[in-house]
C-alpha positions in Angstrom: 0.0 0.0 0.0 1.5 3.3 -0.9 2.1 6.0 1.7 -0.7 8.3 0.2 -3.3 5.4 -0.1 -2.4 4.7 3.7 -2.6 8.2 4.8 -6.0 8.5 2.9 -7.2 5.5 4.9 -6.1 7.0 8.3 -7.5 10.4 7.5 -11.0 8.9 6.9 -10.8 6.8 10.1 -9.4 9.4 12.4 -12.2 11.8 11.1 -14.8 9.0 11.9 -13.5 8.8 15.3 -13.5 12.4 16.1 -17.0 12.7 14.9 -18.0 9.9 17.1 -16.4 11.7 20.1 -13.7 9.0 20.7 -11.0 10.3 22.8 -7.2 10.1 22.0 -6.6 7.7 24.9 -9.5 5.4 23.7 -8.2 5.6 20.1 -4.7 4.9 21.0 -5.6 1.9 23.1 -8.0 0.3 20.5 -5.6 1.1 17.6 -2.5 -0.9 19.6 -4.8 -3.8 20.6 -6.1 -4.2 17.0 -2.5 -3.8 15.8 -1.1 -6.4 18.3 -3.9 -8.8 17.3 -3.2 -8.5 13.6 0.6 -9.3 14.2 -0.3 -12.3 16.6 -2.6 -13.9 13.9 -0.2 -13.1 10.9 2.3 -15.3 13.0 0.1 -18.0 14.1 0.2 -16.9 17.7 4.1 -17.0 17.9 4.9 -14.3 20.6 8.5 -14.4 19.4 7.9 -13.9 15.7 5.3 -11.3 16.1 7.4 -9.3 18.6 10.4 -9.5 16.1 7.9 -8.2 13.3 6.7 -5.4 15.6 10.4 -4.4 16.5 9.8 -5.1 20.3 11.2 -7.6 22.9 8.9 -10.8 23.5 8.5 -9.4 27.2 7.5 -6.0 25.9 4.8 -7.7 23.9 3.7 -9.8 26.7 3.3 -6.8 28.9 1.5 -4.8 26.4 -1.0 -7.9 25.7 -1.6 -7.9 29.4 -2.1 -4.2 29.8 -4.7 -4.4 26.9 -6.4 -7.6 27.9 -5.2 -9.8 24.9 -5.9 -13.4 25.7 -4.9 -16.4 23.4 -8.1 -17.1 22.4 -8.3 -13.6 20.9 -5.6 -14.4 18.4 -5.0 -18.3 18.4 -5.7 -19.9 15.0 -8.6 -21.8 15.1 -8.1 -25.7 14.9 -8.6 -27.4 11.4 -11.4 -29.9 11.5 -9.8 -33.3 11.0 -10.7 -35.3 7.9 -12.2 -38.7 8.3 -10.1 -41.5 6.6 -11.8 -42.8 3.8 -13.2 -46.2 4.2 -11.8 -49.0 1.8 
């Protein structure tokens, strides 16, 4: 995504948040929470790989997750249903 496109998306989103009366601390908290969840999902729940991609230490990621109330069930990949073996 180009910087211009990203900037346009962010401007529209921020404008909507301001119109809805969302405070800066609320917006920051929710943005950070969603950003961390996206990284955790992208790395299949691996804290080490997610932290590396985010540019923070694994312990920093854990602390941020705790502060934001992020639990494993919020980002863990859903188990795939097992296929039944074909009967011969």
